[in-house]
BAVOKOL-447743 format. One record per residue (C-alpha): x, y, z. Coordinates in steps of 0.2 Angstrom, whole numbers, plus 5000, padded with zeros to 4 digits. Layout:
! BAVOKOL-447743
XYZ ...
! end
This chain:
! BAVOKOL-447743
431445124272 432745164286 434545104283 435745084297 437445164298 438244994294 437244984278 437745154273 439545114276 439444944267 438545034252 439845164251 441245044252 440444944237 440445104228 442245134231 442744954226 441744974210 442645134205 444345024205 445245124218 446845054223 447345004241 448045154248 446545274243 445345144248 446145144265 445945324267 444145324261 443845184274 444445304287 443345434281 441845314281 442345264299 442345454304 440745474295 440045324304 440545394321 439845564316 438145484312 438145384328 438545534338 437145634330 435945484333 436445484351 436345674352 434645674346 434045554358 434845644372 434145804367 432445724370 432845654387 432145794397 430645824387 428845744392 428945584383 427045554385 426845714376 428045674362 427145504360 425445594359 426145714346 426845564336 425245474337 424345624330 425545634316 425245444312 423345454313 423345604301 424445514289 423345354290 421845464288 422545544272 422945374266 421245314269 420445464261 421545444246 421045254245 419245304246 419445434232 420345304221 419045164225 417545284222 418345344205 418545154200 416745124205 416045264195 416945204180 416345034183 414645084185 414745184168 415445034160 413944924167 412745054160 413745044144 413744854143 411844844148 411544964133 412444844122 411544694129 409944784125 410344824107 411044644105 409444574112 408444684101 409444624085 409244444092 407344464092 407344534075 408444394069 407344264076 405844344069 406644344052 407244164054 405444114059 404744214044 405944124032 405543964039 403644004037 403844044020 404743894015 403443794024 402043884015 402943863998 403043674002 401143674005 400743773990 401843653979 401043503987 399343563983 399743603965 400543433963 398943353970 397943463958 399043413943 398943233947 397043243949 397043333932 398343213925 399343363920 401043323927 401643143926 400243093915 400843223903 402543153902 401742983898 400743073884 402343133877 402942963874 401442883868 400942863849 399743003842 399443113828 400643253823 399443383828 399243303845 401043293847 401343473845 400043513857 400743393870 402443463868 401843633871 400943573886 402543483892 403643633890 402343743901 402443613914 404343603915 404443793914 403243813929 404243673939 405843763936 405243923942 404543853957 406243753961 407143923960 405944003972 406143863983 408043883984 407944063986 406744044001 407843904009 409444024006 408544154015 407944044029 409843984031 410444154032 409044204044 409444064055 411344094054 411044284059 409944224074 411344104079 412644244079 411444354087 411244234101 413144214103 413244404103 411944414117 412744274127 414444354126 413744524131 412744454145 414344364151 415344514150 414044624159 413944494172 415844484175 415844674175 414544684187 415544564199 416944684197 415744834202 415144734217 416944704223 417344894220 415744944230 416244824244 417944904244 417245074243 416145034258 417644964268 418645124262 417245234270 417245134285 419145154286 419045334283 417745344298 418845244309 420345354304 419345504307 418945444325 420645394329 421345564323 420045654333 420545554348 422345574345 422045764342 421145774359 422545684368 423845784359 422945944363 422845894382 424745854382 425146014373 424246104387 425046004399 426746034392 426446224389 426046224408 427646134412 428646244401 427846394410 428346314427 430146294422 430246464415 429546534432 430746414442 432146484431 431646664435 431446624453 433246554454 433946694445 433146814457 433746714472 435546714465 435346904460 434846934479 436346834486 437546934474 436747094480 436947034497 438746984494 439147144486 438347234501 439347134513 440947154503 440647344503 440247344522 441847254525 442847364513 442147514523 442547444540 444347404533 444447574526 443947644542 445147534551 446547584540 446047764542 446147754561 447747664560 448447794548 447847934560 448547844575 450247814565 450248004560 449848044579 451147934585 452448004572 451948184578 452248134595 453848054591 454448204582 454048314596 454948204608 456448204598 456448394597 456248394616 457648274618 458748374606 458448534617 458948444632 460448384625 461048544620 460748604638 461748464647 463548394645 464048264632 464248084640 465147944630 463947814623 464047634629 464647514615 463347374611 463447224600 462547254583 461247124577 461147064559 459647134550 458347024541 458347064523 456747094513 457346944502 457446824517 455746884523 454946854506 455646674505 455046624522 453146684519 453046644500 451746504494 451846394479 450946474464 449546384456 450046314439 449246414425 448746254417 447546214431 445746234425 444646354435 443346214437 443646024438 442345904429 440945854441 440745684435 441645554425 440645534409 440345594391 439445754386 437845694379 436945854376 437646024375 437046194380 436046294367 434446314358 433246164353 431646144343 430446084356 429645914348 427945954355 427646134355 428646174339 429646324345 431446354350 431946344368 433546354378 434346194384 435046284400 436446174404 437646034399 437145854401 438345714406 437945534402 438545464419 437945294426 436545294440 437345314456 438945384450 439745524462 439445704458 440945804465 441145994468 442146074454 442846214465 442746274483 441146364488 439646364499 438046264496 436746394492 435146294489 434546114490 432746064485 431645964473 430846024458 429545934447 430545984431 432345974437 432145844450 433345844465 434246014464 435846084472 436746254469 438446304475 439046484476 440946504471 441046684474 441946804463 443046704450 444046804438 442946954441 441346854439 440146794453 439846614449 438546484454 438446304448 436946204448 436646014448 434945924443 434045754442 435245674456 434545534467 435045634482 436445754489 437545724504 437945904508 436746034516 436346224514 437646334522 439046194521 440646244513 441346114501 443046084494 443546044476 443345864472 442245834487 440745714484 439145814485 437845694478 437445554466 436845544448 435045494445 433445524435 432245624446 431145754439 430845764419 432145644414 432145474404 433845414410 435145444423 436245584418 436945754426 436145914420 437546034425 437146234425 438146384427 437546564432 438846704429 438346864438 436546794440 436346744422 436346564414 437846534403 438646394394 439446284408 440846234397 441546414396 442246384414 442746204413 
! end
């Protein structure tokens, strides 16, 4: 989550308050926070300004490629996670299906046991019923009890008692067997009921988990579709980014070629200026030599004339010289005062600022946002308003004026030799210029107006300086 500078400042202030600082240190820290805030804001503005002269479409394509690659990685990760869950779910489905199969087998066994127990009980009831009917027919059961209570002889009584005991013993054993069969039937039915509950629970759990698996399968399918979509988007973004990289590479090569051509033209002008200066120096030297020769010839003639005059004087009588009024001589000090000029103050800068506006991007190396290598930002950018006047920073002659795809409307002024260096200033991205090639301009004269032509995303002046034909940091001379 991105946090604004204000949020950072507030957060830092809360920390300071929480630390229990007194008012004076808090004020000092608040000042520090303000300084840090301004620094962050300046850095943000700088980063935006640093991108002002790059191909924004190429930057957008590169950023879109990064986003599509991140989306593809996220989709692939989501697919891997979903497929892992789906595999686990399917394994659990198989496990639950096995458990359900076992439970169903147990249920079948329990039902079979319950059915057998019920059949045994039914069979016992049928057997007992048959025997009871047989005994009734043989008058052995109830009638036997009746015999026990009727009057008879002692021998008969003993025989009847023996018979009654046999009957009761036989009936008790049958009742015990009946109870055992009944208990076994109840246990079998209870086991069958429990098995049915187990099967029902297993079937419900399997059905629920199958629904989860179905959902995961649908999610996996959606994830695969998303991966396919992200793959396509990434391929399209890469294709566009590759095209933009190729275009941007070509543009940078054109800028490099443009810069080389400009450097050569300036070097040619420097060589021409030096040749012209040498020619003038030779002419001046020849002129001075001729003047010196003439002076020496005149001095020799004057000396001979004086010698001849002296000889004539010796041969003629001396005449008194007429008295003439003397004229005051002009002193060297008077002469120097009459021809002196006011000296330029040592505090006056060699160059004045060409526009009124803050520096938004400095001269130096930058990491190209698309191509990924370091390149020179060959000038200083001033954040002046659209249409703001551009002024000549020093006297000079307009050397070049033309349009370039990268730099937009360009103008160059040769300032000649300054402090032993041949200097040229360049102005870029203007709406238009109001001076022409070959025109001599004065310091402070309006030469054009700030614009955003060429590779530029906002109005600004891109100022350049060539020192002896090589690009240097402009602010060294301002």
